[in-house]
LOBASE-16405 format. One record per residue (C-alpha): residue number from 1; residue in one letter; x, y, z. Coordinates in steps of 0.5 Angstrom, whole numbers. Example, Ala and Ser with C-alpha at 12.3 -4.5 7.8 and 13.67 -1.06 7.14 Angstrom:
{nr: 1 rest: a px: 25 py: -9 pz: 16}
{nr: 2 rest: s px: 27 py: -2 pz: 14}
END
This chain:
{nr: 1 rest: m px: 44 py: -46 pz: -18}
{nr: 2 rest: h px: 43 py: -38 pz: -20}
{nr: 3 rest: s px: 37 py: -39 pz: -24}
{nr: 4 rest: e px: 34 py: -43 pz: -18}
{nr: 5 rest: n px: 36 py: -37 pz: -13}
{nr: 6 rest: h px: 32 py: -32 pz: -18}
{nr: 7 rest: n px: 27 py: -36 pz: -19}
{nr: 8 rest: r px: 26 py: -37 pz: -11}
{nr: 9 rest: d px: 27 py: -29 pz: -10}
{nr: 10 rest: i px: 21 py: -28 pz: -15}
{nr: 11 rest: l px: 17 py: -33 pz: -11}
{nr: 12 rest: v px: 19 py: -30 pz: -4}
{nr: 13 rest: g px: 17 py: -23 pz: -7}
{nr: 14 rest: n px: 11 py: -24 pz: -10}
{nr: 15 rest: l px: 8 py: -28 pz: -4}
{nr: 16 rest: a px: 11 py: -22 pz: 1}
{nr: 17 rest: c px: 7 py: -17 pz: -3}
{nr: 18 rest: f px: 1 py: -21 pz: -5}
{nr: 19 rest: t px: 0 py: -22 pz: 3}
{nr: 20 rest: a px: 2 py: -14 pz: 4}
{nr: 21 rest: y px: -4 py: -12 pz: -1}
{nr: 22 rest: a px: -9 py: -18 pz: 2}
{nr: 23 rest: i px: -7 py: -15 pz: 9}
{nr: 24 rest: f px: -9 py: -8 pz: 7}
{nr: 25 rest: g px: -16 py: -11 pz: 3}
{nr: 26 rest: f px: -18 py: -13 pz: 10}
{nr: 27 rest: n px: -15 py: -6 pz: 12}
{nr: 28 rest: i px: -21 py: -3 pz: 8}
{nr: 29 rest: i px: -26 py: -5 pz: 12}
{nr: 30 rest: s px: -22 py: -4 pz: 19}
{nr: 31 rest: c px: -21 py: 4 pz: 17}
{nr: 32 rest: k px: -29 py: 5 pz: 14}
{nr: 33 rest: n px: -31 py: 1 pz: 21}
{nr: 34 rest: i px: -27 py: 6 pz: 26}
{nr: 35 rest: a px: -28 py: 12 pz: 21}
{nr: 36 rest: l px: -36 py: 10 pz: 22}
{nr: 37 rest: d px: -35 py: 10 pz: 30}
{nr: 38 rest: g px: -34 py: 17 pz: 31}
{nr: 39 rest: n px: -29 py: 16 pz: 37}
{nr: 40 rest: i px: -22 py: 17 pz: 32}
{nr: 41 rest: t px: -20 py: 22 pz: 28}
{nr: 42 rest: p px: -18 py: 19 pz: 22}
{nr: 43 rest: m px: -11 py: 24 pz: 23}
{nr: 44 rest: a px: -10 py: 20 pz: 30}
{nr: 45 rest: l px: -10 py: 14 pz: 27}
{nr: 46 rest: f px: -5 py: 16 pz: 22}
{nr: 47 rest: c px: 0 py: 18 pz: 28}
{nr: 48 rest: l px: -3 py: 12 pz: 32}
{nr: 49 rest: r px: 0 py: 8 pz: 25}
{nr: 50 rest: s px: 6 py: 11 pz: 25}
{nr: 51 rest: f px: 7 py: 11 pz: 33}
{nr: 52 rest: g px: 6 py: 5 pz: 33}
{nr: 53 rest: a px: 10 py: 1 pz: 27}
{nr: 54 rest: t px: 16 py: 6 pz: 30}
{nr: 55 rest: v px: 16 py: 3 pz: 37}
{nr: 56 rest: l px: 15 py: -5 pz: 34}
{nr: 57 rest: f px: 20 py: -4 pz: 29}
{nr: 58 rest: w px: 25 py: -1 pz: 33}
{nr: 59 rest: l px: 24 py: -6 pz: 39}
{nr: 60 rest: w px: 25 py: -11 pz: 34}
{nr: 61 rest: s px: 31 py: -8 pz: 32}
{nr: 62 rest: l px: 34 py: -9 pz: 39}
{nr: 63 rest: l px: 32 py: -15 pz: 40}
{nr: 64 rest: s px: 36 py: -18 pz: 34}
{nr: 65 rest: a px: 42 py: -19 pz: 32}
{nr: 66 rest: p px: 47 py: -18 pz: 28}
{nr: 67 rest: k px: 45 py: -10 pz: 29}
{nr: 68 rest: e px: 45 py: -5 pz: 23}
{nr: 69 rest: q px: 45 py: 2 pz: 22}
{nr: 70 rest: v px: 44 py: 6 pz: 16}
{nr: 71 rest: a px: 49 py: 11 pz: 13}
{nr: 72 rest: w px: 49 py: 18 pz: 15}
{nr: 73 rest: r px: 49 py: 20 pz: 8}
{nr: 74 rest: d px: 43 py: 15 pz: 7}
{nr: 75 rest: l px: 40 py: 18 pz: 13}
{nr: 76 rest: g px: 38 py: 24 pz: 8}
{nr: 77 rest: k px: 35 py: 20 pz: 3}
{nr: 78 rest: v px: 31 py: 15 pz: 8}
{nr: 79 rest: a px: 27 py: 21 pz: 11}
{nr: 80 rest: l px: 26 py: 23 pz: 3}
{nr: 81 rest: a px: 23 py: 16 pz: 2}
{nr: 82 rest: s px: 18 py: 16 pz: 9}
{nr: 83 rest: f px: 16 py: 24 pz: 6}
{nr: 84 rest: l px: 14 py: 20 pz: 0}
{nr: 85 rest: g px: 12 py: 13 pz: 2}
{nr: 86 rest: l px: 9 py: 14 pz: 9}
{nr: 87 rest: f px: 7 py: 21 pz: 10}
{nr: 88 rest: m px: 5 py: 24 pz: 4}
{nr: 89 rest: t px: 2 py: 18 pz: 1}
{nr: 90 rest: q px: -3 py: 16 pz: 7}
{nr: 91 rest: l px: -4 py: 24 pz: 9}
{nr: 92 rest: s px: -6 py: 25 pz: 2}
{nr: 93 rest: f px: -11 py: 19 pz: 1}
{nr: 94 rest: l px: -13 py: 22 pz: 8}
{nr: 95 rest: f px: -16 py: 29 pz: 5}
{nr: 96 rest: a px: -17 py: 26 pz: -1}
{nr: 97 rest: i px: -23 py: 20 pz: 1}
{nr: 98 rest: t px: -27 py: 25 pz: 5}
{nr: 99 rest: q px: -28 py: 28 pz: -2}
{nr: 100 rest: c px: -28 py: 23 pz: -7}
{nr: 101 rest: t px: -33 py: 17 pz: -9}
{nr: 102 rest: a px: -31 py: 10 pz: -7}
{nr: 103 rest: i px: -32 py: 9 pz: -15}
{nr: 104 rest: d px: -28 py: 15 pz: -17}
{nr: 105 rest: a px: -22 py: 13 pz: -12}
{nr: 106 rest: s px: -21 py: 6 pz: -14}
{nr: 107 rest: i px: -21 py: 8 pz: -22}
{nr: 108 rest: l px: -15 py: 14 pz: -20}
{nr: 109 rest: s px: -11 py: 8 pz: -15}
{nr: 110 rest: t px: -10 py: 4 pz: -22}
{nr: 111 rest: l px: -6 py: 9 pz: -24}
{nr: 112 rest: s px: -1 py: 8 pz: -19}
{nr: 113 rest: p px: 2 py: 1 pz: -23}
{nr: 114 rest: i px: 3 py: 6 pz: -30}
{nr: 115 rest: a px: 7 py: 12 pz: -26}
{nr: 116 rest: t px: 12 py: 7 pz: -23}
{nr: 117 rest: l px: 12 py: 4 pz: -30}
{nr: 118 rest: v px: 15 py: 11 pz: -33}
{nr: 119 rest: i px: 19 py: 12 pz: -26}
{nr: 120 rest: s px: 23 py: 8 pz: -26}
{nr: 121 rest: a px: 24 py: 8 pz: -33}
{nr: 122 rest: i px: 26 py: 15 pz: -33}
{nr: 123 rest: v px: 30 py: 14 pz: -27}
{nr: 124 rest: l px: 32 py: 6 pz: -26}
{nr: 125 rest: k px: 33 py: 6 pz: -33}
{nr: 126 rest: e px: 29 py: -1 pz: -33}
{nr: 127 rest: r px: 26 py: -3 pz: -40}
{nr: 128 rest: i px: 18 py: -2 pz: -42}
{nr: 129 rest: t px: 17 py: -8 pz: -45}
{nr: 130 rest: w px: 11 py: -10 pz: -48}
{nr: 131 rest: s px: 9 py: -15 pz: -43}
{nr: 132 rest: g px: 9 py: -11 pz: -38}
{nr: 133 rest: v px: 4 py: -5 pz: -41}
{nr: 134 rest: s px: 0 py: -11 pz: -44}
{nr: 135 rest: g px: -1 py: -14 pz: -37}
{nr: 136 rest: i px: -3 py: -7 pz: -34}
{nr: 137 rest: a px: -7 py: -7 pz: -39}
{nr: 138 rest: l px: -9 py: -14 pz: -38}
{nr: 139 rest: s px: -11 py: -12 pz: -31}
{nr: 140 rest: l px: -13 py: -5 pz: -32}
{nr: 141 rest: v px: -19 py: -8 pz: -35}
{nr: 142 rest: g px: -21 py: -12 pz: -29}
{nr: 143 rest: v px: -20 py: -8 pz: -24}
{nr: 144 rest: f px: -25 py: -4 pz: -28}
{nr: 145 rest: i px: -30 py: -10 pz: -29}
{nr: 146 rest: l px: -29 py: -11 pz: -21}
{nr: 147 rest: i px: -30 py: -3 pz: -20}
{nr: 148 rest: f px: -36 py: -2 pz: -23}
{nr: 149 rest: n px: -40 py: -10 pz: -22}
{nr: 150 rest: c px: -38 py: -11 pz: -14}
{nr: 151 rest: v px: -40 py: -9 pz: -8}
{nr: 152 rest: s px: -35 py: -1 pz: -5}
{nr: 153 rest: i px: -34 py: -3 pz: 2}
{nr: 154 rest: r px: -30 py: 3 pz: 2}
{nr: 155 rest: s px: -34 py: 10 pz: 5}
{nr: 156 rest: g px: -32 py: 15 pz: 1}
{nr: 157 rest: a px: -35 py: 22 pz: 0}
{nr: 158 rest: d px: -43 py: 24 pz: -4}
{nr: 159 rest: s px: -39 py: 27 pz: -10}
{nr: 160 rest: t px: -32 py: 28 pz: -11}
{nr: 161 rest: s px: -29 py: 35 pz: -12}
{nr: 162 rest: l px: -23 py: 37 pz: -15}
{nr: 163 rest: f px: -20 py: 37 pz: -9}
{nr: 164 rest: g px: -21 py: 30 pz: -8}
{nr: 165 rest: i px: -18 py: 29 pz: -15}
{nr: 166 rest: l px: -13 py: 32 pz: -13}
{nr: 167 rest: g px: -11 py: 29 pz: -8}
{nr: 168 rest: m px: -12 py: 22 pz: -11}
{nr: 169 rest: l px: -7 py: 24 pz: -16}
{nr: 170 rest: v px: -2 py: 26 pz: -11}
{nr: 171 rest: n px: -2 py: 19 pz: -6}
{nr: 172 rest: t px: -1 py: 15 pz: -14}
{nr: 173 rest: l px: 5 py: 20 pz: -15}
{nr: 174 rest: c px: 9 py: 19 pz: -9}
{nr: 175 rest: f px: 7 py: 12 pz: -8}
{nr: 176 rest: a px: 9 py: 11 pz: -15}
{nr: 177 rest: s px: 15 py: 15 pz: -14}
{nr: 178 rest: y px: 18 py: 11 pz: -7}
{nr: 179 rest: v px: 17 py: 5 pz: -10}
{nr: 180 rest: g px: 21 py: 7 pz: -16}
{nr: 181 rest: i px: 26 py: 12 pz: -14}
{nr: 182 rest: f px: 28 py: 8 pz: -8}
{nr: 183 rest: k px: 30 py: 1 pz: -10}
{nr: 184 rest: p px: 37 py: 1 pz: -9}
{nr: 185 rest: l px: 37 py: 3 pz: -3}
{nr: 186 rest: i px: 32 py: -1 pz: -1}
{nr: 187 rest: q px: 36 py: -6 pz: -3}
{nr: 188 rest: k px: 43 py: -4 pz: 2}
{nr: 189 rest: y px: 40 py: -4 pz: 8}
{nr: 190 rest: p px: 36 py: -10 pz: 13}
{nr: 191 rest: v px: 28 py: -9 pz: 12}
{nr: 192 rest: v px: 28 py: -8 pz: 19}
{nr: 193 rest: t px: 34 py: -3 pz: 20}
{nr: 194 rest: f px: 31 py: 1 pz: 14}
{nr: 195 rest: m px: 24 py: 1 pz: 16}
{nr: 196 rest: k px: 24 py: 2 pz: 23}
{nr: 197 rest: w px: 28 py: 9 pz: 20}
{nr: 198 rest: m px: 22 py: 11 pz: 16}
{nr: 199 rest: f px: 17 py: 10 pz: 21}
{nr: 200 rest: l px: 21 py: 13 pz: 26}
{nr: 201 rest: f px: 21 py: 20 pz: 20}
{nr: 202 rest: s px: 14 py: 18 pz: 20}
{nr: 203 rest: s px: 13 py: 19 pz: 27}
{nr: 204 rest: l px: 17 py: 25 pz: 27}
{nr: 205 rest: m px: 14 py: 28 pz: 22}
{nr: 206 rest: s px: 7 py: 27 pz: 25}
{nr: 207 rest: l px: 8 py: 30 pz: 32}
{nr: 208 rest: p px: 5 py: 37 pz: 29}
{nr: 209 rest: f px: -1 py: 34 pz: 29}
{nr: 210 rest: a px: -2 py: 29 pz: 34}
{nr: 211 rest: f px: -4 py: 34 pz: 39}
{nr: 212 rest: s px: -10 py: 37 pz: 36}
{nr: 213 rest: a px: -12 py: 30 pz: 33}
{nr: 214 rest: f px: -12 py: 26 pz: 40}
{nr: 215 rest: r px: -16 py: 33 pz: 43}
{nr: 216 rest: a px: -21 py: 30 pz: 37}
{nr: 217 rest: s px: -22 py: 24 pz: 39}
{nr: 218 rest: d px: -25 py: 20 pz: 45}
{nr: 219 rest: l px: -21 py: 14 pz: 46}
{nr: 220 rest: s px: -24 py: 12 pz: 52}
{nr: 221 rest: a px: -30 py: 11 pz: 49}
{nr: 222 rest: v px: -27 py: 7 pz: 44}
{nr: 223 rest: p px: -32 py: 0 pz: 44}
{nr: 224 rest: t px: -28 py: -7 pz: 44}
{nr: 225 rest: g px: -29 py: -9 pz: 37}
{nr: 226 rest: v px: -27 py: -3 pz: 35}
{nr: 227 rest: l px: -21 py: -2 pz: 39}
{nr: 228 rest: w px: -18 py: -9 pz: 37}
{nr: 229 rest: q px: -20 py: -7 pz: 29}
{nr: 230 rest: v px: -15 py: -1 pz: 31}
{nr: 231 rest: v px: -10 py: -7 pz: 33}
{nr: 232 rest: y px: -11 py: -10 pz: 26}
{nr: 233 rest: v px: -9 py: -3 pz: 23}
{nr: 234 rest: v px: -3 py: -2 pz: 27}
{nr: 235 rest: v px: -1 py: -9 pz: 28}
{nr: 236 rest: c px: -2 py: -12 pz: 21}
{nr: 237 rest: a px: -3 py: -7 pz: 17}
{nr: 238 rest: t px: 2 py: -2 pz: 18}
{nr: 239 rest: f px: 8 py: -7 pz: 22}
{nr: 240 rest: i px: 7 py: -13 pz: 18}
{nr: 241 rest: a px: 5 py: -10 pz: 11}
{nr: 242 rest: y px: 10 py: -5 pz: 11}
{nr: 243 rest: f px: 16 py: -11 pz: 13}
{nr: 244 rest: l px: 13 py: -15 pz: 8}
{nr: 245 rest: i px: 13 py: -9 pz: 2}
{nr: 246 rest: p px: 21 py: -8 pz: 2}
{nr: 247 rest: v px: 21 py: -15 pz: 2}
{nr: 248 rest: g px: 19 py: -15 pz: -5}
{nr: 249 rest: q px: 21 py: -9 pz: -7}
{nr: 250 rest: k px: 29 py: -12 pz: -6}
{nr: 251 rest: r px: 27 py: -18 pz: -10}
{nr: 252 rest: m px: 22 py: -15 pz: -15}
{nr: 253 rest: r px: 22 py: -10 pz: -21}
{nr: 254 rest: p px: 19 py: -3 pz: -18}
{nr: 255 rest: v px: 12 py: -4 pz: -23}
{nr: 256 rest: v px: 11 py: -12 pz: -21}
{nr: 257 rest: v px: 11 py: -9 pz: -14}
{nr: 258 rest: c px: 6 py: -3 pz: -16}
{nr: 259 rest: m px: 2 py: -8 pz: -19}
{nr: 260 rest: y px: -1 py: -11 pz: -13}
{nr: 261 rest: t px: -6 py: -5 pz: -12}
{nr: 262 rest: y px: -9 py: -9 pz: -17}
{nr: 263 rest: v px: -11 py: -14 pz: -12}
{nr: 264 rest: q px: -14 py: -10 pz: -6}
{nr: 265 rest: p px: -21 py: -9 pz: -10}
{nr: 266 rest: v px: -20 py: -17 pz: -11}
{nr: 267 rest: i px: -19 py: -18 pz: -4}
{nr: 268 rest: a px: -25 py: -13 pz: -2}
{nr: 269 rest: m px: -30 py: -18 pz: -7}
{nr: 270 rest: v px: -28 py: -24 pz: -3}
{nr: 271 rest: i px: -29 py: -21 pz: 3}
{nr: 272 rest: a px: -36 py: -18 pz: 1}
{nr: 273 rest: l px: -38 py: -24 pz: -2}
{nr: 274 rest: i px: -36 py: -28 pz: 5}
{nr: 275 rest: i px: -40 py: -23 pz: 9}
{nr: 276 rest: g px: -46 py: -24 pz: 3}
{nr: 277 rest: l px: -46 py: -16 pz: 1}
{nr: 278 rest: d px: -45 py: -19 pz: -6}
{nr: 279 rest: h px: -45 py: -26 pz: -10}
{nr: 280 rest: l px: -41 py: -29 pz: -16}
{nr: 281 rest: t px: -41 py: -29 pz: -23}
{nr: 282 rest: p px: -38 py: -31 pz: -29}
{nr: 283 rest: l px: -36 py: -24 pz: -31}
{nr: 284 rest: k px: -33 py: -22 pz: -23}
{nr: 285 rest: v px: -29 py: -30 pz: -23}
{nr: 286 rest: a px: -26 py: -27 pz: -30}
{nr: 287 rest: a px: -24 py: -21 pz: -28}
{nr: 288 rest: c px: -20 py: -24 pz: -22}
{nr: 289 rest: l px: -17 py: -28 pz: -28}
{nr: 290 rest: l px: -15 py: -22 pz: -32}
{nr: 291 rest: v px: -12 py: -19 pz: -26}
{nr: 292 rest: f px: -8 py: -24 pz: -24}
{nr: 293 rest: i px: -6 py: -26 pz: -31}
{nr: 294 rest: g px: -4 py: -18 pz: -32}
{nr: 295 rest: v px: 1 py: -19 pz: -25}
{nr: 296 rest: g px: 5 py: -26 pz: -29}
{nr: 297 rest: l px: 6 py: -22 pz: -35}
{nr: 298 rest: v px: 9 py: -16 pz: -32}
{nr: 299 rest: n px: 13 py: -22 pz: -27}
{nr: 300 rest: f px: 16 py: -23 pz: -35}
{nr: 301 rest: v px: 22 py: -20 pz: -37}
{nr: 302 rest: p px: 24 py: -22 pz: -44}
{nr: 303 rest: k px: 31 py: -25 pz: -44}
{nr: 304 rest: k px: 35 py: -18 pz: -49}
END
């Protein structure tokens, strides 16, 4: 019975993470279209995501039962998790993507599972296994093949600056630290309870930037099609996706959760194929298989 429950938890965790990062894959296109429209600044979009998700999580919490509260002694830890996992991760990405080419940003983001593996080994004393290292290596090969052989649909700079590289490294290390350090805290509370406080702290951190960001934006001029994409970014790519990631964090090792960042190039390729921007080749099929075989190997934990 214990084995069945464990297998079911692993399946739920994998499905939750796959769905979340598939949503993030579509999010790349929405964010690019919003940026190309030019009526909403990147910082204004960041604030809309924080404020919108905060409202949705708190409404869900008020309507759900039972009402669980975060202990006062843990609020400081939740605030730090919010700073690393939401505020700094998104802010550094917004800064970096304007000074990084799409390919360089994609390559630098592949460091996230490696950093998570090291951080979780140091902080949570998790074992570094041959299957985990091999899985990351295989997926890395697959991701690099996709990056260099697929049409890029992520906007970026014409060239990469040192500040762009540093911004992506900050982005990678902050998210890896969040995933690698805070699993015990996430397991302690229901997902909605934890995330409503995460986004509340993120919104408070966003307030100093909100006025100038919205002042520089022209929300009344946003076309209806772009407005629906903003709704998708707030509701799906923030509220739903950030609900699903802790579901995976509760059930799987941090490095497995982070490995699903490698799914995004696969989703980007699928979207490019659907809209006619790219074509399928045996090499790309092999690359996708390498990504998923790598994720499967990282999922495997040999018995002691």
